[in-house]
C-alpha positions as MATLAB code, in Angstrom:
seq = 'MYFLAEMNKCAEALNMKNTFYDSPHGLGNVKNVSCAHDVALLCHVCMKIPEFREICSTKYYEVKKGLNGNTKTYKWDHNHQLYGQEGVFPIKSGWTP';
ca = [
     -55.726  -71.636  -12.775;
     -52.953  -69.033  -13.031;
     -53.517  -68.641  -16.776;
     -57.253  -68.112  -16.317;
     -56.645  -65.589  -13.551;
     -54.357  -63.672  -15.914;
     -56.944  -63.834  -18.709;
     -59.563  -62.345  -16.392;
     -57.133  -59.670  -15.152;
     -56.434  -58.680  -18.747;
     -60.148  -58.541  -19.523;
     -60.671  -56.289  -16.530;
     -57.739  -54.061  -17.531;
     -59.246  -53.710  -21.016;
     -62.581  -52.698  -19.435;
     -64.283  -55.827  -20.784;
     -67.137  -55.540  -18.301;
     -69.247  -58.405  -19.671;
     -66.488  -60.994  -19.998;
     -65.469  -63.850  -17.702;
     -63.136  -66.699  -18.643;
     -63.584  -70.076  -16.979;
     -61.552  -72.089  -19.516;
     -58.845  -70.995  -21.968;
     -60.687  -72.268  -25.063;
     -64.330  -71.568  -24.198;
     -65.712  -74.507  -26.133;
     -68.676  -76.093  -24.435;
     -68.228  -74.065  -21.264;
     -71.334  -72.102  -20.294;
     -69.344  -70.213  -17.635;
     -67.279  -68.447  -20.313;
     -69.160  -65.280  -21.207;
     -68.529  -62.202  -23.312;
     -70.304  -59.832  -25.669;
     -69.596  -58.284  -29.068;
     -68.434  -55.006  -27.502;
     -65.873  -56.769  -25.309;
     -64.618  -58.889  -28.198;
     -64.177  -55.686  -30.221;
     -62.126  -54.167  -27.376;
     -59.892  -57.236  -27.334;
     -59.524  -57.268  -31.119;
     -58.553  -53.592  -31.092;
     -55.652  -54.373  -28.763;
     -54.660  -57.543  -30.627;
     -54.470  -55.678  -33.944;
     -51.484  -53.781  -32.523;
     -49.504  -57.061  -32.460;
     -47.735  -57.672  -35.804;
     -47.823  -61.482  -35.461;
     -51.560  -61.367  -34.783;
     -52.181  -59.289  -37.904;
     -49.996  -61.646  -39.944;
     -51.924  -64.719  -38.824;
     -55.337  -63.104  -39.395;
     -54.379  -61.898  -42.871;
     -53.011  -65.267  -44.010;
     -55.297  -67.872  -45.594;
     -53.187  -70.828  -44.429;
     -50.891  -70.666  -41.428;
     -48.398  -73.151  -40.040;
     -46.234  -72.983  -36.948;
     -43.858  -75.466  -35.322;
     -43.715  -75.475  -31.562;
     -42.380  -77.896  -29.042;
     -41.050  -78.640  -25.614;
     -38.224  -80.891  -24.514;
     -37.215  -81.802  -28.050;
     -40.738  -82.755  -29.116;
     -41.728  -80.485  -31.979;
     -45.226  -80.501  -33.358;
     -46.556  -78.729  -36.446;
     -49.838  -76.888  -36.105;
     -51.709  -75.934  -39.278;
     -54.934  -74.090  -39.784;
     -56.735  -72.198  -42.478;
     -58.744  -69.040  -42.250;
     -62.305  -70.178  -42.936;
     -64.080  -66.905  -42.183;
     -66.766  -66.380  -44.840;
     -65.670  -62.779  -45.385;
     -61.987  -63.646  -45.856;
     -60.580  -62.201  -49.067;
     -63.194  -59.504  -49.548;
     -61.775  -56.039  -50.116;
     -61.774  -53.851  -47.015;
     -62.509  -56.771  -44.668;
     -60.074  -58.011  -42.045;
     -61.849  -60.965  -40.386;
     -60.636  -61.962  -36.941;
     -63.225  -64.001  -35.049;
     -64.762  -66.748  -37.152;
     -66.771  -68.839  -34.720;
     -69.339  -68.569  -32.014;
     -70.942  -70.610  -29.281;
     -74.391  -70.075  -27.783;
];
Protein backbone atom coordinates (compact mmCIF):
# COMPACT_ATOMS: atom_id res chain seq x y z
CA MET A 1 0.00 0.00 0.00
CA TYR A 2 2.88 2.40 0.70
CA PHE A 3 4.16 2.08 -2.87
CA LEU A 4 0.73 2.82 -4.34
CA ALA A 5 0.30 5.81 -2.05
CA GLU A 6 3.64 7.15 -3.29
CA MET A 7 2.64 6.53 -6.92
CA ASN A 8 -0.55 8.54 -6.40
CA LYS A 9 1.34 11.32 -4.58
CA CYS A 10 3.74 11.56 -7.51
CA ALA A 11 0.86 11.68 -9.97
CA GLU A 12 -0.71 14.49 -7.98
CA ALA A 13 2.60 16.37 -7.79
CA LEU A 14 2.94 16.09 -11.58
CA ASN A 15 -0.60 17.51 -11.96
CA MET A 16 -1.86 14.24 -13.46
CA LYS A 17 -5.47 15.11 -12.72
CA ASN A 18 -7.05 12.11 -14.46
CA THR A 19 -4.79 9.41 -13.03
CA PHE A 20 -5.31 7.02 -10.12
CA TYR A 21 -3.18 3.96 -9.38
CA ASP A 22 -4.76 0.99 -7.63
CA SER A 23 -2.06 -1.55 -8.54
CA PRO A 24 1.59 -1.05 -9.54
CA HIS A 25 1.25 -2.84 -12.90
CA GLY A 26 -2.27 -1.85 -14.00
CA LEU A 27 -2.95 -5.06 -15.88
CA GLY A 28 -6.53 -6.18 -15.58
CA ASN A 29 -7.35 -3.59 -12.93
CA VAL A 30 -10.29 -1.37 -13.88
CA LYS A 31 -9.53 0.93 -10.92
CA ASN A 32 -6.27 2.07 -12.53
CA VAL A 33 -7.11 5.06 -14.69
CA SER A 34 -5.20 7.65 -16.69
CA CYS A 35 -5.38 9.57 -19.94
CA ALA A 36 -3.00 10.40 -22.78
CA HIS A 37 -2.29 13.88 -21.38
CA ASP A 38 -1.28 12.49 -17.99
CA VAL A 39 0.90 9.80 -19.56
CA ALA A 40 2.62 12.53 -21.59
CA LEU A 41 3.29 14.50 -18.39
CA LEU A 42 4.85 11.43 -16.81
CA CYS A 43 6.92 10.64 -19.90
CA HIS A 44 8.22 14.22 -19.99
CA VAL A 45 9.59 13.80 -16.47
CA CYS A 46 10.93 10.30 -17.11
CA MET A 47 12.86 11.47 -20.18
CA LYS A 48 15.06 13.50 -17.82
CA ILE A 49 16.37 10.23 -16.31
CA PRO A 50 19.39 8.92 -18.27
CA GLU A 51 18.68 5.25 -17.43
CA PHE A 52 15.10 5.63 -18.64
CA ARG A 53 16.26 7.08 -21.96
CA GLU A 54 18.83 4.29 -22.31
CA ILE A 55 16.24 1.57 -21.79
CA CYS A 56 13.70 3.16 -24.16
CA SER A 57 16.30 3.63 -26.90
CA THR A 58 17.61 0.06 -26.71
CA LYS A 59 16.01 -2.72 -28.77
CA TYR A 60 16.96 -5.47 -26.30
CA TYR A 61 17.61 -4.80 -22.63
CA GLU A 62 18.85 -7.06 -19.86
CA VAL A 63 19.34 -6.37 -16.17
CA LYS A 64 20.37 -8.57 -13.25
CA LYS A 65 18.75 -7.85 -9.93
CA GLY A 66 18.46 -9.78 -6.73
CA LEU A 67 17.95 -9.89 -3.02
CA ASN A 68 19.65 -11.98 -0.37
CA GLY A 69 22.06 -13.60 -2.81
CA ASN A 70 19.34 -14.62 -5.26
CA THR A 71 20.07 -12.91 -8.56
CA LYS A 72 17.64 -13.07 -11.42
CA THR A 73 18.12 -11.89 -15.00
CA TYR A 74 15.30 -9.90 -16.56
CA LYS A 75 15.25 -9.52 -20.35
CA TRP A 76 12.88 -7.70 -22.61
CA ASP A 77 12.77 -6.30 -26.09
CA HIS A 78 11.30 -3.09 -27.34
CA ASN A 79 8.35 -4.22 -29.46
CA HIS A 80 6.84 -0.80 -30.16
CA GLN A 81 5.78 -0.71 -33.82
CA LEU A 82 7.44 2.68 -34.33
CA TYR A 83 10.78 1.61 -32.84
CA GLY A 84 13.68 2.35 -35.17
CA GLN A 85 11.94 4.99 -37.25
CA GLU A 86 13.88 8.22 -37.60
CA GLY A 87 12.72 10.97 -35.26
CA VAL A 88 10.63 8.60 -33.13
CA PHE A 89 11.40 7.81 -29.50
CA PRO A 90 8.71 5.30 -28.46
CA ILE A 91 8.06 4.95 -24.75
CA LYS A 92 4.66 3.41 -24.03
CA SER A 93 3.94 0.36 -26.16
CA GLY A 94 0.79 -1.14 -24.69
CA TRP A 95 -2.68 -0.26 -23.61
CA THR A 96 -5.60 -1.67 -21.70
CA PRO A 97 -9.26 -0.73 -22.13
